[in-house]
Each structure stands twice: as C-alpha cells, then as structure tokens.
C-alpha angles and dihedrals in degrees: 000000000000090000092047107046094178093057119107129188140204117215112204119201118207138180138190123266097264122099132031124310091245093050093049094047089053091046092048090050090051092051093049092045093051091051091049090049091057091051092047091049087055090061106268116135114251091226089070093058127075122185128204132179121216093174108189094327098088110034120182090215110039106205139081138257135069096285090058096037091057091054092051095053097087151087123254123203121211123191114223 
C-alpha cells in the first residue's frame, strides 16, 4: 500500500456459526479493527482502510464442525 498510494482496502471480519448474532458481529468488528490497526501502525493512512463485520452471517466456508469453524474465524482483505 505504501508503493500504491491510491489503493484502498476493505478488511472483513468473520466468525464461526456459534454464538449470538450480536456477539459475532462485535467479534468480527474487533478482528477487522485489530487488523486495520496493524496496517495503520505500519504507516498506512486510516482513511484508506474500511472495516466491516460479517460476524457469522457470511462465512467463507459454509459448513459445520471444528475444522470449518477454525477457517471461518478470520479477517479477509480486499483491495479496491
């Protein structure tokens, strides 16, 4: 991002299917915010970073069980 100053990103926080919707939205927001914080600390302007929480509502791997849950507990970064 430092080499491409016009690039912006969206950091998407996700969770597994367990827990309430409200809890998982908050957890997804925390994950996305923490990832953004690391990038900002590295010198990228916060205005170039958007965060969104999908909680458990938009899993990357739609299934159930610990193997799948661990894959859905993440952040995903999209370049805009």
